[in-house]
Residue frames as a rotation matrix with the C-alpha (Angstrom) as fourth column:
MET 1
-0.524 0.816 0.244 25.78
0.400 -0.018 0.916 -19.69
0.752 0.578 -0.317 -6.23
ALA 2
-0.801 0.280 0.529 23.51
-0.560 -0.662 -0.498 -17.33
0.211 -0.695 0.687 -4.27
ARG 3
-0.817 0.475 -0.326 20.89
0.561 0.786 -0.261 -18.98
0.132 -0.396 -0.909 -1.98
THR 4
-0.231 0.722 -0.652 18.67
0.481 -0.498 -0.722 -15.86
-0.846 -0.480 -0.232 -1.91
GLU 5
-0.555 0.174 0.814 16.64
0.798 -0.166 0.579 -13.97
0.236 0.971 -0.047 -4.35
SER 6
-0.863 0.362 -0.354 15.05
-0.186 -0.877 -0.442 -10.52
-0.470 -0.316 0.824 -4.38
VAL 7
-0.555 0.769 0.319 11.33
0.794 0.375 0.477 -10.58
0.247 0.518 -0.819 -5.02
GLU 8
-0.905 0.424 0.040 8.55
-0.424 -0.885 -0.191 -8.09
-0.046 -0.190 0.981 -5.33
LEU 9
-0.744 0.665 0.065 5.29
0.601 0.708 -0.372 -9.41
-0.293 -0.237 -0.926 -4.07
THR 10
-0.791 0.596 -0.136 2.03
-0.602 -0.720 0.346 -8.30
0.108 0.356 0.928 -5.74
VAL 11
-0.676 0.641 0.363 -1.58
0.361 0.718 -0.595 -9.30
-0.642 -0.272 -0.717 -5.46
LEU 12
-0.819 0.564 -0.107 -4.65
-0.325 -0.303 0.896 -9.28
0.472 0.768 0.432 -7.76
CYS 13
-0.775 0.607 0.178 -8.18
-0.059 0.212 -0.976 -9.41
-0.630 -0.766 -0.128 -6.54
LEU 14
-0.800 0.598 0.044 -11.25
0.172 0.159 0.972 -10.80
0.574 0.785 -0.230 -8.51
ILE 15
-0.759 0.619 -0.201 -14.37
-0.059 -0.374 -0.926 -8.92
-0.649 -0.690 0.320 -7.48
TYR 16
-0.878 0.469 -0.097 -17.63
-0.036 0.138 0.990 -9.98
0.478 0.872 -0.104 -8.92
ASP 17
-0.562 0.802 0.203 -21.31
-0.337 0.002 -0.941 -10.00
-0.755 -0.597 0.269 -8.47
GLU 18
0.501 0.673 0.543 -23.14
0.046 0.606 -0.794 -12.63
-0.864 0.423 0.273 -10.47
ASP 19
0.481 -0.333 0.811 -22.25
0.855 0.384 -0.349 -11.73
-0.195 0.861 0.469 -13.97
ARG 20
0.885 -0.142 0.444 -20.39
-0.008 -0.957 -0.290 -8.35
0.466 0.253 -0.848 -13.28
TYR 21
0.406 -0.853 -0.326 -16.72
0.907 0.421 0.029 -8.02
0.113 -0.307 0.945 -12.77
LEU 22
0.869 -0.240 -0.432 -14.69
-0.087 -0.935 0.343 -5.11
-0.486 -0.261 -0.834 -11.39
LEU 23
0.330 -0.819 0.470 -11.77
0.941 0.250 -0.227 -4.32
0.068 0.517 0.853 -13.78
GLN 24
0.357 -0.378 -0.854 -9.26
0.152 -0.879 0.453 -1.47
-0.922 -0.291 -0.256 -13.71
ASP 25
0.849 -0.103 0.518 -8.46
0.516 -0.054 -0.855 0.25
0.115 0.993 0.007 -17.05
ARG 26
0.263 -0.781 -0.566 -4.86
0.446 -0.422 0.789 1.22
-0.856 -0.460 0.237 -16.83
VAL 27
0.979 0.153 0.137 -3.63
0.202 -0.588 -0.783 4.05
-0.039 0.794 -0.606 -19.15
LYS 28
0.403 -0.907 -0.124 0.10
-0.523 -0.339 0.782 4.17
-0.751 -0.251 -0.611 -18.24
GLU 29
0.472 -0.289 -0.833 2.46
-0.865 0.032 -0.501 3.52
0.172 0.957 -0.235 -21.12
ASP 30
-0.625 -0.772 0.114 4.26
-0.772 0.590 -0.236 0.64
0.115 -0.236 -0.965 -19.28
TRP 31
-0.943 0.318 0.100 1.04
0.249 0.872 -0.421 -1.36
-0.221 -0.372 -0.902 -18.67
ARG 32
-0.696 0.655 -0.295 -2.01
-0.706 -0.699 0.114 -0.58
-0.132 0.287 0.949 -20.69
GLY 33
-0.413 0.689 -0.595 -5.40
-0.222 0.558 0.800 -2.20
0.883 0.462 -0.077 -20.79
TYR 34
0.424 0.808 0.410 -7.73
-0.698 0.003 0.716 -3.93
0.577 -0.590 0.565 -18.43
THR 35
-0.616 -0.623 -0.482 -6.52
-0.031 0.630 -0.776 -5.71
0.787 -0.464 -0.407 -15.22
LEU 36
0.410 0.631 -0.658 -7.85
0.678 0.272 0.683 -6.84
0.610 -0.726 -0.316 -11.84
PRO 37
0.670 -0.186 0.719 -7.45
-0.478 -0.849 0.226 -4.42
0.569 -0.495 -0.657 -8.99
GLY 38
0.724 -0.481 -0.494 -4.50
0.667 0.669 0.327 -5.02
0.173 -0.567 0.805 -6.76
GLY 39
0.784 -0.502 0.366 -1.11
-0.518 -0.853 -0.062 -3.67
0.343 -0.141 -0.929 -5.68
HIS 40
-0.126 -0.942 -0.309 2.22
-0.285 0.333 -0.899 -4.21
0.950 -0.025 -0.311 -4.01
VAL 41
0.831 0.274 -0.483 2.62
0.334 0.449 0.829 -6.09
0.444 -0.851 0.282 -0.72
GLU 42
0.364 -0.672 0.645 4.68
-0.625 -0.689 -0.366 -4.02
0.690 -0.270 -0.671 1.64
ALA 43
-0.577 -0.697 -0.427 7.19
-0.035 0.543 -0.839 -5.49
0.816 -0.469 -0.337 4.20
GLY 44
-0.983 0.184 0.000 5.20
0.031 0.168 -0.985 -7.07
-0.181 -0.969 -0.171 7.16
GLU 45
-0.351 0.900 -0.260 1.86
-0.862 -0.419 -0.285 -6.77
-0.365 0.124 0.923 5.35
SER 46
-0.392 0.299 0.870 -0.35
0.192 0.951 -0.240 -9.75
-0.899 0.073 -0.431 4.69
CYS 47
-0.929 0.136 0.345 -1.74
0.349 0.009 0.937 -10.33
0.124 0.991 -0.055 1.11
ARG 48
-0.106 0.990 -0.095 -5.17
0.950 0.129 0.286 -9.93
0.295 -0.060 -0.954 2.53
MET 49
0.262 0.196 -0.945 -4.50
0.641 -0.767 0.018 -6.62
-0.722 -0.610 -0.327 4.21
CYS 50
-0.768 -0.540 -0.345 -2.95
0.140 -0.667 0.731 -4.96
-0.625 0.513 0.588 1.12
LEU 51
-0.702 0.556 0.446 -6.31
0.554 0.031 0.832 -5.25
0.449 0.831 -0.330 -0.62
TRP 52
0.022 0.762 -0.647 -8.12
0.967 -0.180 -0.178 -3.21
-0.252 -0.622 -0.742 1.97
C-alpha cells in the first residue's frame, strides 16, 4: 500500500465589501458558472502569495 499521494492544491478567496461580493463568471465547458476567484498553488508558494 502506497504511503504517498499526488495532490493538486488550489485556493479560493472570498472578497467582499459590506453586501457586495466579487465573483468570477467562468465560461469554459469543463466548469461553467459563478465561482470565487482563486487558482493553483505552485511548488514552494504559500496559499497567501498565490492570491496576489
